[in-house]
DSSP file (Angstrom, degrees, kcal/mol; ACC not computed):
  #  RESIDUE AA STRUCTURE BP1 BP2  ACC     N-H-->O    O-->H-N    N-H-->O    O-->H-N    TCO  KAPPA ALPHA  PHI   PSI    X-CA   Y-CA   Z-CA
    1    1 A M              0   0    0      0, 0.0     2,-0.1     0, 0.0     0, 0.0   0.000 360.0 360.0 360.0 138.2  -13.8   17.6   11.6
    2    2 A A        -     0   0    0      1,-0.1     3,-0.0     3,-0.0     0, 0.0  -0.378 360.0-118.6 -74.1 149.7  -11.6   16.1    9.0
    3    3 A R        -     0   0    0      1,-0.1    -1,-0.1    -2,-0.1     2,-0.1  -0.591  36.6 -98.5 -83.1 149.1   -9.1   18.2    7.1
    4    4 A P        -     0   0    0      0, 0.0     2,-0.4     0, 0.0    -1,-0.1  -0.384  38.8-110.3 -67.0 148.4   -9.5   18.5    3.3
    5    5 A I        -     0   0    0     -2,-0.1     2,-0.1     1,-0.1     3,-0.1  -0.643  32.3-130.6 -79.7 128.8   -7.3   16.3    1.2
    6    6 A K        -     0   0    0     -2,-0.4     2,-0.1     1,-0.1    -1,-0.1  -0.434  30.0 -93.7 -77.6 156.5   -4.6   18.2   -0.7
    7    7 A E        -     0   0    0     -2,-0.1    -1,-0.1     1,-0.1     0, 0.0  -0.376  41.4-110.5 -66.9 146.7   -4.0   17.7   -4.4
    8    8 A T        -     0   0    0     -3,-0.1    -1,-0.1     1,-0.1     2,-0.1  -0.655  34.6-121.0 -79.0 129.5   -1.4   15.1   -5.3
    9    9 A P        -     0   0    0      0, 0.0     2,-0.2     0, 0.0    -1,-0.1  -0.380  22.9-120.2 -71.7 150.1    1.6   16.8   -6.9
   10   10 A E        -     0   0    0     -2,-0.1     2,-0.4     1,-0.0     6,-0.0  -0.613  21.3-133.4 -85.7 147.9    2.7   15.8  -10.4
   11   11 A L        -     0   0    0     -2,-0.2     2,-0.3     4,-0.1    -1,-0.0  -0.842  25.2-178.0-104.4 141.5    6.1   14.3  -11.0
   12   12 A F    >>  -     0   0    0     -2,-0.4     3,-1.0     4,-0.0     4,-0.6  -0.913  44.1 -11.5-132.3 157.5    8.3   15.5  -13.8
   13   13 A G  H 3> S-     0   0    0     -2,-0.3     4,-2.0     1,-0.2     3,-0.3  -0.207 125.3  -1.8  61.5-135.8   11.7   14.6  -15.3
   14   14 A R  H 3> S+     0   0    0      1,-0.2     4,-2.9     2,-0.2    -1,-0.2   0.847 132.1  57.9 -62.5 -36.9   14.0   12.3  -13.3
   15   15 A D  H <> S+     0   0    0     -3,-1.0     4,-2.3     1,-0.2    -1,-0.2   0.918 108.4  46.1 -60.0 -43.3   11.5   12.0  -10.4
   16   16 A A  H  X S+     0   0    0     -4,-0.6     4,-2.6    -3,-0.3    -2,-0.2   0.906 113.8  48.8 -65.7 -42.5    8.8   10.7  -12.8
   17   17 A E  H  X S+     0   0    0     -4,-2.0     4,-2.3     1,-0.2    -2,-0.2   0.916 112.6  47.6 -63.9 -44.5   11.3    8.3  -14.4
   18   18 A R  H  X S+     0   0    0     -4,-2.9     4,-2.3     2,-0.2    -2,-0.2   0.909 112.8  48.8 -63.5 -42.7   12.5    7.0  -11.1
   19   19 A F  H  X S+     0   0    0     -4,-2.3     4,-2.4    -5,-0.2     5,-0.2   0.938 111.3  49.7 -63.7 -47.4    8.9    6.5   -9.8
   20   20 A E  H  X S+     0   0    0     -4,-2.6     4,-1.4     1,-0.2    -1,-0.2   0.901 113.0  46.6 -58.1 -43.0    7.9    4.7  -13.0
   21   21 A K  H  X S+     0   0    0     -4,-2.3     4,-1.0     1,-0.2    -1,-0.2   0.899 110.8  53.6 -65.8 -40.6   10.8    2.3  -12.8
   22   22 A M  H  < S+     0   0    0     -4,-2.3     3,-0.3     1,-0.2    -2,-0.2   0.890 112.5  41.8 -63.0 -42.8   10.2    1.8   -9.1
   23   23 A I  H  < S+     0   0    0     -4,-2.4    -1,-0.2     1,-0.2    -2,-0.2   0.708 111.0  56.1 -80.8 -18.3    6.6    0.7   -9.5
   24   24 A S  H  < S+     0   0    0     -4,-1.4    -1,-0.2     1,-0.3    -2,-0.2   0.648 112.6  42.6 -86.5 -14.0    7.2   -1.4  -12.6
   25   25 A Q  S  < S-     0   0    0     -4,-1.0    -1,-0.3    -3,-0.3    -2,-0.0  -0.658  81.0-171.6-130.2  77.5    9.8   -3.5  -10.8
   26   26 A P        -     0   0    0      0, 0.0    -3,-0.1     0, 0.0     3,-0.1  -0.316  31.0-103.2 -70.4 152.7    8.4   -4.3   -7.3
   27   27 A K        -     0   0    0      1,-0.1     2,-0.1    -5,-0.1    -5,-0.0  -0.480  42.0-104.8 -71.4 141.9   10.7   -6.0   -4.7
   28   28 A P        -     0   0    0      0, 0.0     2,-0.4     0, 0.0    -1,-0.1  -0.399  31.4-137.9 -68.7 147.9   10.0   -9.7   -4.2
   29   29 A V        -     0   0    0     -2,-0.1     2,-0.0    -3,-0.1     0, 0.0  -0.905  15.3-125.9-110.3 132.8    8.1  -10.6   -1.0
   30   30 A S     >  -     0   0    0     -2,-0.4     4,-2.1     1,-0.1     5,-0.2  -0.302  21.5-114.9 -73.8 160.1    9.1  -13.6    1.0
   31   31 A K  H  > S+     0   0    0      1,-0.2     4,-2.5     2,-0.2     5,-0.2   0.865 117.2  56.6 -60.5 -36.6    6.7  -16.4    2.0
   32   32 A E  H  > S+     0   0    0      1,-0.2     4,-2.3     2,-0.2    -1,-0.2   0.891 106.6  48.0 -64.7 -39.5    7.2  -15.4    5.6
   33   33 A E  H  > S+     0   0    0      2,-0.2     4,-2.2     1,-0.2    -1,-0.2   0.905 111.9  50.1 -67.9 -39.6    6.1  -11.8    4.9
   34   34 A K  H  X S+     0   0    0     -4,-2.1     4,-2.5     1,-0.2    -2,-0.2   0.928 112.2  47.2 -62.6 -44.0    3.1  -13.0    3.0
   35   35 A E  H  X S+     0   0    0     -4,-2.5     4,-2.5     1,-0.2    -2,-0.2   0.900 111.2  50.8 -66.2 -40.4    2.0  -15.3    5.8
   36   36 A R  H  X S+     0   0    0     -4,-2.3     4,-2.1     2,-0.2    -1,-0.2   0.895 111.9  48.0 -64.6 -39.1    2.5  -12.6    8.4
   37   37 A A  H  X S+     0   0    0     -4,-2.2     4,-2.3     2,-0.2    -2,-0.2   0.903 111.0  50.9 -67.2 -41.4    0.3  -10.2    6.4
   38   38 A R  H  X S+     0   0    0     -4,-2.5     4,-2.4     2,-0.2    -2,-0.2   0.901 110.9  49.1 -64.5 -39.2   -2.3  -12.9    5.9
   39   39 A K  H  X S+     0   0    0     -4,-2.5     4,-2.4     2,-0.2    -2,-0.2   0.925 110.4  49.9 -64.5 -43.4   -2.4  -13.6    9.7
   40   40 A A  H  X S+     0   0    0     -4,-2.1     4,-2.4     1,-0.2    -2,-0.2   0.896 111.4  50.0 -62.3 -40.2   -2.7   -9.9   10.5
   41   41 A Y  H  X S+     0   0    0     -4,-2.3     4,-2.7     2,-0.2    -2,-0.2   0.934 109.6  50.1 -63.3 -45.8   -5.6   -9.6    8.0
   42   42 A E  H  X S+     0   0    0     -4,-2.4     4,-2.1     2,-0.2    -2,-0.2   0.892 110.9  49.8 -61.4 -40.7   -7.4  -12.6    9.5
   43   43 A I  H  X S+     0   0    0     -4,-2.4     4,-1.5     2,-0.2    -1,-0.2   0.946 112.7  46.0 -62.8 -47.6   -7.0  -11.1   13.0
   44   44 A M  H  X S+     0   0    0     -4,-2.4     4,-0.8     1,-0.2    -2,-0.2   0.884 112.9  50.9 -63.7 -38.4   -8.4   -7.7   11.8
   45   45 A K  H  < S+     0   0    0     -4,-2.7     3,-0.3     1,-0.2    -1,-0.2   0.868 108.2  52.6 -66.6 -35.9  -11.2   -9.4   10.0
   46   46 A S  H  < S+     0   0    0     -4,-2.1    -1,-0.2     1,-0.2    -2,-0.2   0.787 112.6  43.4 -73.9 -25.8  -12.1  -11.5   13.1
   47   47 A I  H  < S+     0   0    0     -4,-1.5    -1,-0.2    -5,-0.1     2,-0.2   0.522  90.2 107.0 -96.6  -4.1  -12.4   -8.4   15.3
   48   48 A S     <  -     0   0    0     -4,-0.8    -3,-0.0    -3,-0.3    -4,-0.0  -0.520  53.2-161.9 -74.1 138.8  -14.2   -6.3   12.8
   49   49 A N        +     0   0    0     -2,-0.2    -1,-0.1     2,-0.1     2,-0.1   0.617  57.1 101.0 -94.4 -14.9  -17.9   -5.8   13.6
   50   50 A S        -     0   0    0      1,-0.1     2,-0.5     2,-0.0    -2,-0.1  -0.417  65.5-135.8 -79.7 148.1  -19.1   -4.7   10.2
   51   51 A Q              0   0    0     -2,-0.1    -2,-0.1     1,-0.1    -1,-0.1  -0.872 360.0 360.0 -98.3 127.4  -20.8   -7.0    7.7
   52   52 A W              0   0    0     -2,-0.5    -1,-0.1     0, 0.0    -2,-0.0   0.434 360.0 360.0-101.5 360.0  -19.5   -6.8    4.1
């Protein structure tokens, strides 16, 4: 049986400022990383049995 999901804590003060800055300025991703992620996705899609 699955465990219940806990509530997400709220961020205040410096933690909230740091989080907002971090998500507003994402790190650039290289072409190699994008291609590796795309290949992993295609592999997972090919072995999946479900119809979407």
